[in-house]
N, C-alpha and C positions, 0 to 999 in steps of 0.2 A: 561347744555351743549347742543348744537344743532349740529347734524351731519347728513348728508343725502347723499343718493346715487341716482344720476340721471341715470335711466336705458337707456335713449336715449340721446346721446351726441347732437343730433340735437336740443333738447330743448334749450340748451345753445346758439346754433347758431342763433336761432330765438328769443332769449330772449328779444331783443329790439323791437319786434313787438307786444307785449302783449296789447298795447292800440289801435291797429288797429280796424276798424269797423268789424262787424261779417262776411261780405262777402269778404274774403281775396282772392287775386289773386296772385299766384306765378308762374311766367314764363309759363303762359298759363293754369295753374291749378286753378280752382275755388273751393272754399270750402263754402258751405252754411250750417250754423248751427244756432241754437237759442242761441246766445251769445251776451252779452253786451260788456265786455272786457275779454280777456283770463285770466288776473290776478284775476278777480272777480268771475270766473266761479265756482270754487269749493265752495267758501263762499256762493254764492247764491243758489247753488244746495243743499248743506248741510243744509242750513236754510230751504229751501223748503221741504226737506225730513223730517226734525224734526217737522215742522208744520203739514205736512200731516199725521204723525204717532205720534202725541203728546200723544196719550193714552199709548204708549208703549216705547217711547224713548225720550231722551232730548239731546240737543246739548250743548256741552261746546265749545265756539268759540275759546278760546285761552288758552293753546294749544288745538288744535282741536281734539275732539273725540265725539263719539256718545255712550251714556250709556243707559241701560235699566231703566225703571221707576218701574218695578215690584219689590216688596220687595224681599230681599235675606235672606234666613235663616242664623242665626249666624253660622259661621264655614263653610259656603259653599265655595268651590273652585271657584275663579273668573276666568272666561275664557276671555282672551283678544287677539284680532287678529287685522289685518289691512294690508294695502298695498296701492299701488297707486290707484288713482281713475280711472274710465273708465271701471271697471269690474262689475258695479252694476248689481244685488243687492249684490254680494260679496263686502265687508264684512258687510257694515252697514245694509243691509237688513236682516241680520241674528242676529241682536241684539234683545234680548227679552227673555221671559220665555222659558226655555228649550234649549237655544243655547248660544250665547255670552252675556257676561255682558257688554262688551264695544268693540268698533272697532275704529281704528285710520286711517282716510283716508289721504293719501298724495296727492300731486298734480297728474295730469294725468300721469300714468305710472311711478310715482316717489315715492320712499319709504317714508313713514311717518318718522318723526324725533324722536329721543329717548325721548325728553321732552313730546311729545304727548303720547307715550307708557307708560312712567313713571306716568304721571298724570292720565291716564286712569286706570292703575293698582292700584294706591293709592286710587282713588275714589271708586273703586268697591271691594277692598279686605275687607272681613268681618271675618277674623280669620282663614280661611282655606288655605291661600296661593293663589298664582296666577299661572295659566297655560297659557303660551303664545303659540298660534298656528300660526306657521310661514310658509309661502310658501318659497321654496328654491330658492330665488333670492339673489344675493350678497348684495344689499342694505338693504333688509328686514332683512336678517340674521345678518348683522353687527349692524344695529341700534337696533334691539331687544336685542342683546347681551349687547350693551352699557346700555340700559334701565335696563336690568336684574342686571347688576353690581351695579347700583345705588339704586336698590330696597332693602329695609330693612325688608323684610318678606320672608318666604319660597316661592320659585318659581321654576318652571320647564318649559321646552320648548318641544313642539312636532314639528318636522320639516316635512312638507309635500313635497313629491317628487314623484308624481305619473305619470309624463309624460314619457311614454316609447318610445317616438320618439328620445330620447337622450340616448346614451350608459350610463350605470350606473356610470362608473368611469371617464367620460369625463369632464374635467374642474371642474365647481362647482357641477357637478352631475346633476341629473334630476330635472326639474322644478316642482314646485307645481302649479297645475292647478285645473280643476273642481273637483277633488277628495277632495279638501279642504272643500267643502260643506258637504260631507258625514262625514268627520272627525268632523267638528264643530257640526253637529246634534247629532251624536252618543255620543261624549264626553260631549256635553252640557246636554244631558239627564241624563248621569251618575252623573255629578256635581249637577244637580238639585235634584237628588234622594239622595244626601248625600255622594257620593263616595269621598274618600280623595285624596290628591294631587298625591300621588304615584300611586294610582289605576287609576286616570284619565290619567296620563302620559302613563302608561303601556297600557291602552285601546287605547289611541290615536295612539301609535306606532303600535299596533296590527292592527288597521284599515288601517293605511298607508301601512303596509306590504301586506295587503289583497286587495289593490286597485291599478288599473292601468288605465291610460287614454291615448287617442290619438286624435289629432285634425286635421282638414283639412280646408283650407281657399279657398273660391272661389274668394274673393277680398281681398285687403289689408284694413287697417283702416287708418283714417286720424286724427292724433294728432292735436288738435286745435292750439297749439303754433307753429306747423310746417306748417300746411295749405295745405299739399298735402299727398298722400298715402305714407306709409313708405316703400313700395316696389312696383315695377311695375309687373304686371301680365297680360298676354294677355287674351282676351275673351275666348280662347279655351284652357286655362291652369288652373291648380289647384296647390295649395301648400300643400303637404302632410306632416304632423308632425309639423304644425305651432305652435308657442307659443302664449300666450295671450297678448303680448305687441306689436304685429305686427312683431315679428321676423319671418324671413323666415323659412320655414320648412326644413326637411332633404332631401326633394326630390321634384323637379318640375315635374309635370306629365301632360299629355294631359287630357283634360276634358273627362270624361267617364260617363257611366250610374251610377245611384245611387247605384245599386247593386255592381258594380265593385269598386266604391269608398269605400263603407261600408266594402267590403271584406278585403281591405287593413287595415282599422281601427281595425276591429274585430280580424283579424288574428294576428296582432301585440300584441294585448292585451291578446289573448288566449295563444300565445307562451310564454308570460311573466308569467302569473298566473297559467297556466296549470290546470284549474279546473277539478276535478274528476267528473265522471258521477254521477248525483244525488246531486251535490253540490248546496246548496241554494245560491242565489246571488241577489244583487241589481243592476239594469241596469239604468244608468243615461245618457240620451241624452241631451246635453247642447248646446244651441244656442249662437253664438258669437255676437249677437246684431241685425243683419240685415237679418236673415233667418226666414221666416214665420213658424208658428207652423205647417201648413199643411206639409211642407217639413220635419220638425223635427219628426213628427209622422210617416212619411214614413220611415225615417231613423230608428226610433224605431222598426217598423215592420220588417225591414230587419235584424237589429241586433238581435232581438228576434228569428227570424227564424234561424240565424247562431248558437246561443247557444242552441236552442231547438233541433237542429239536433245532437248536441254533448251531449245531455242529461243533460245539466246544468239547474237547476231549478230556473227560474227567479221568485222570490217571492215578490220582491218590485221593484217599478219603480219610476223614476222622469224624467219628460220631460219638457223642457222650457229653457228660458234664465236666467241662474243663475250665470255663470262666463263669462261675456261678454268681448269683446275687442272693445269698442266704437261702430263703425258702420261697423265692419267687417262682411261680409257674410261668413258663414261657420258653423261648429259645431264640437263638440267633443263627444266621447263615453267613458264612464267610467263604469268599472265593479268592484264591491266590493264583495268579497267572504264572506258570512255571517255565523255566528254561532247563537245559540239561544239567547245569551245575546245581540248581536248586533241587531237582529231583534226586540227584546223587546224594546231596547233603541231607535231604529229608529221609532217605533210606539208610543213612549211616547209623551205626549202632548207637543206642541210647539206653541208659539204665537209670531211671528215676522212679519215684513213687507212682507217678501217673502215666508215664510213657516208658515202655520197655520193648525193645526189639533188637535183634541182631547181636545180642551179647551172649 
């Protein structure tokens, strides 16, 4: 069975343009990207990724998934995740020792299909069952549920919903964004250490409850099949609370200093988590794809000052482009409140394309 959810209806509108040359022009908008044809983009990119990291992953081209090559202990819980492409290194960059066993990439900003998820789960299950880690988007949720129904081994799901820019009970609820990286790392380490399926699920849900994220965009992104920015924004404006698929944020604001922008991000997260003085935490500043590291480290400095003033103990950090939105300029801030077990699991060895330490 193949079922999928297109997160952007515009993809269907421009579906007939997939064989256009790479420098598209739409009503005065020009898009320059390294593309042969839009319909081959994911195939060629996934093949290149697998070749570049052949020591740790392999590509199954049809149905498409990336799986780890590192041996798995008998009885190990298999961690499987996935989502639309355009967010790299999420999720394929986190396949390997200490994180995911497999990841299923869909087309750009489009959910992978149940047959991808089912094949990935069956290929990596080794007697301990399967844990799906799913971002809270309608298509991802629906298709992982369909795959789970067809899977004939024990399985559970952790739903990530860390985006505090959306009210908790609005529509589908909060989106899963950059906090997904934290969940996949901590639960991946537990699975590698031999935790059973129930323990991995409980841990994942604990990390989700302890995590909050908020993003801001300086520009929109350009979906290759659409050929123009997904929303218009003036040079003197920013989009506060933006999603990772080019969705508009909860508030259009005037461009301000970095300190003022960061204050909006951090205050929303602090209001949600209400960390106690002395609380250990992990601070993750994530780039959306087009913001240089110089600016991301500036944002880290400002966010660190914010929580230092409140007595929160930032004991672990992660800065860089980990949950991107194609070519969007902007960033997100994620705070995860840690306990001793989470710290130990975060520090545990990991060997993936995007995260490597302790190996």
